[in-house]
N, C-alpha and C positions, 0 to 999 in steps of 0.2 A: 504494500500500500504506500503510495507516494503522497507526500504532503504538498498541497498546492496553496501557497501563500495568498495568491490573488483571490481564490475562492473563499478563503478564511476571512479576508478583509471585506469582501463583498457580502458575506453572510452577516458579519457584524453590522455593517452599514444598513442592510435591509432590516435586521432585527431591531436596531435603534429606531429606524423610521416607523416600523410597525408599533413599537412601544410608545413612541411619541404620539402617534395618531390615536391610539387607544386612550391615552391619558388626556389628550386634548378633547376628544369627543365626550368622554365621561365628565370632564370638567365643565364643558359647555352645557351638557344636559343638566348637571347639578345647578349651575348658575341660572339657567332658564327656569328651572323648577322653583328655585328660591325667589326669583323675580316675580313669577306668576302667582306665588302664594303671598307675596307682599312682605316677605321677610327682609329683603334688601331691595333697594331701588337701583335701576339700571344706571350705568354711567351716563348714557345719553340724557336720561331724565334729569339727573342732577346737574349736568352742564347747562341744559336748557332752562331749568328752574333758576339757577344762579344768575345766568345772563338776563333772563326776562324780569327778574325781581330787582335788578340793580338800576338805580337812576343816578346818572352822573350829573353833578351840580357844579355851578360856579357861584361864588358868593361875592356880593358887593356890599359896601357899607356906605349908607347915605345918612349923615347926621349920626344919631346914636342907634340906628336900626340897621340890622343885617337883612339883606334880601337874597334869597336863593333862587336861581334860575336853572332850567335844564341846560346842560352844556350844548346839546345838539340842536335844539330848537329855540332857545332863549325864552321859553315859556316860564311864567312865574310859578314857583313851587310853594314857598312859604316865607315867613319873615319872623324875626325875633330879636330881642335885645342882646342876647349872648348865645353861646353855643348850646347850652342846655335848653333854652327856650326854642331855638331853631330845631333842635333834635326832637323835642316834644311835639312841636307843630307839624314837623314832617311825619312823625309816627301817627299822629291823628289823621292827617290827610291821606297818607298812603300806608295803611296797615298791611303788614306782610311784605313790604319792600325794604330794600337796603339802599341807603344813599352813600355816595362817595363824593368827596370834594376834589375836584379836578382843577388843573390850572398851574400857573407858575407859583413858585414859593415867594409870595409877596408878604409884606408885613401882616396883612389881614389873615392870610392862610397860616402863618406862623402863630399868630394870636389864637386862632381857632384850634390849631393843633395843641397848643398849651392848655387851653380850656378843656379840650377833650381828655388830655392826660389827667388833669386835675379831677374831672368828673369820673374817670375810670377808677382813680384811687379812692374816691369817697363811696363809690357804689360797691 
């Protein structure tokens, strides 16, 4: 009996491919079952939910009042005297949505970031 190295390597490669395919199919079946039972949410649902619930805002200060506008359409969102009031008014008007302050790091954005950190420490 003669040992054929090429056949040996080919057998290992084919065996690894078959094992990988079996594990991948079993994993996909388990994942789909868990998603259909509602135990976990699919990756696509989470990505769409996060993107659809996020509202990007830009904030302007006129006098002592902060005004928040949508970044993409410049529509008015809410107003407040400080970050906490702005956050509360946003939550009242858009329940279930997340807001993010976008734009350049101006003095106003730095002040809002400082107020946000202070608010996070007290909460």
